C-alpha positions in Angstrom: 174.0 74.0 171.1 175.2 70.5 171.7 172.7 67.8 172.4 174.4 66.6 175.7 175.2 70.2 176.9 173.3 71.4 180.0 171.3 74.6 180.0 170.5 76.1 183.3 168.2 79.0 183.2 170.2 80.9 186.4 172.1 83.8 186.2 172.8 85.9 183.0 173.2 84.1 179.5 175.8 85.1 176.7 176.1 83.6 173.0 179.7 83.2 172.0 181.1 83.6 168.2 180.4 80.2 167.6 176.4 80.5 168.6 177.0 78.5 171.9 174.8 79.4 174.6 177.2 79.9 178.0 176.0 80.5 181.5 178.5 81.7 184.4 177.3 81.0 187.7 180.0 81.5 190.6 182.9 81.4 188.6 182.1 78.1 187.2 181.7 77.6 182.9 178.6 75.0 182.9 179.7 75.0 179.4 182.7 73.0 180.0 182.5 72.1 183.7 185.4 74.0 184.5 186.3 76.0 187.7 188.8 78.4 188.0 190.2 76.5 191.1 189.7 72.8 192.2 187.5 71.9 195.0 190.5 70.7 197.1 192.5 74.4 196.8 191.7 76.9 199.5 191.4 80.1 197.9 189.3 83.2 198.1 189.8 86.6 196.2 190.1 88.6 199.4 193.1 86.4 201.4 194.5 84.3 198.3 195.5 80.9 199.0 195.4 80.6 202.7 195.2 77.2 203.9 198.0 77.4 206.2 196.7 79.9 208.1 193.3 78.6 209.1 192.7 77.1 212.7 191.1 74.1 211.1 192.5 71.6 208.5 191.2 72.0 204.7 192.3 68.8 203.1 189.5 65.9 202.2 191.4 63.7 204.6 191.1 65.9 207.6 188.9 64.6 210.6 185.3 65.8 210.7 184.7 68.8 212.5 181.8 68.4 214.9 180.2 70.8 217.5 180.0 69.3 220.9 176.3 69.1 222.6 177.4 71.7 225.2 173.4 72.2 226.1 173.1 68.8 227.3 176.1 68.8 229.1 175.0 72.1 230.7 171.5 70.5 231.8 173.1 67.8 233.3 175.4 69.7 235.2 172.8 72.3 236.6 170.5 69.4 237.6 173.3 67.9 239.4 174.3 70.9 241.2 170.7 71.7 241.9 170.2 68.4 243.7 173.6 69.3 245.7 172.2 72.5 246.9 168.7 70.7 247.4 170.2 68.6 250.1 172.5 70.9 251.5 169.6 73.3 251.9 167.4 70.2 253.5 170.5 69.4 256.2 170.7 73.3 257.2 167.1 73.5 257.7 167.1 70.2 259.9 170.2 71.7 261.7 168.5 75.0 262.3 165.2 73.3 263.4 167.3 71.1 265.7 169.1 74.4 267.1 165.7 76.2 267.6 164.6 73.3 269.7 167.3 73.4 272.0 167.1 77.3 272.2 163.5 76.8 273.1 164.2 74.0 276.0 167.1 76.2 277.4 165.0 79.4 277.5 162.5 77.2 279.0 164.7 75.5 281.7 166.8 78.7 282.4 163.5 80.7 283.0 162.7 78.2 285.3 162.6 78.4 289.2 165.3 76.7 291.1 167.2 77.6 294.4 170.4 75.5 293.8 173.5 75.7 291.6 172.9 72.7 288.8 175.9 70.5 289.0 177.5 70.0 285.2 176.3 66.1 284.2 173.5 65.9 286.5 170.0 65.0 285.2 166.9 67.4 286.2 163.6 67.3 285.8 161.2 70.2 284.8 157.8 70.8 286.4 154.9 73.0 286.0 154.0 74.5 289.6 150.5 75.0 290.7 150.8 78.7 290.5 151.8 78.4 286.6 155.5 78.9 287.4 157.9 76.3 286.2 160.9 74.6 288.6 163.9 72.4 288.3 163.9 69.3 290.8 166.2 66.2 291.2 163.2 64.4 291.9 162.1 62.0 289.1 158.3 62.1 287.9 157.9 58.6 288.8 158.4 59.6 292.4 155.8 62.2 292.8 152.6 63.5 291.1 153.4 66.9 289.5 153.1 67.7 285.8 156.5 66.7 284.1 157.4 69.0 281.4 160.8 67.1 280.4 164.1 65.8 282.0 167.4 67.7 280.9 171.1 67.1 281.7 173.4 70.1 282.1 176.7 69.6 279.8 179.9 71.6 280.5 178.9 74.3 278.1 176.2 75.3 280.4 173.8 74.0 277.7 170.5 72.1 279.0 170.4 69.0 276.8 166.7 67.5 276.5 166.7 63.5 277.4 164.4 60.6 277.5 163.4 59.6 280.9 
């Protein structure tokens, strides 16, 4: 053996006719440090020289291929979309609550007793009578002593709008 020769204890050992020990490992002769194909040549036993058909660049001057960080992009997107959905849900919830209040007021006024046909755009006052039956009147709450429930205005859709009086 030569003194500056590298000896590896991996793979299969063989001794040639001159008495030199050679170790073959992945097509590399460690004794001479020669490869069957240089590093910059794309070669495989199955496909041969196939650098021209690969979907990526194979020379040393090619740009580095990096995987995009899709996980953080997805998590940011999910967070943003969830905020949008939450805001929209809260808006719809508030609209629903307001709609339910309007429905309840309209049901209360339409179930009240009134012997006249209300005029669109006029202001009416809802009172609780002594017999427990609600009634609608044009008389303002400061003009007499009755239990005032609310003040309403009839709009063109025949919907009663609660107003502050």
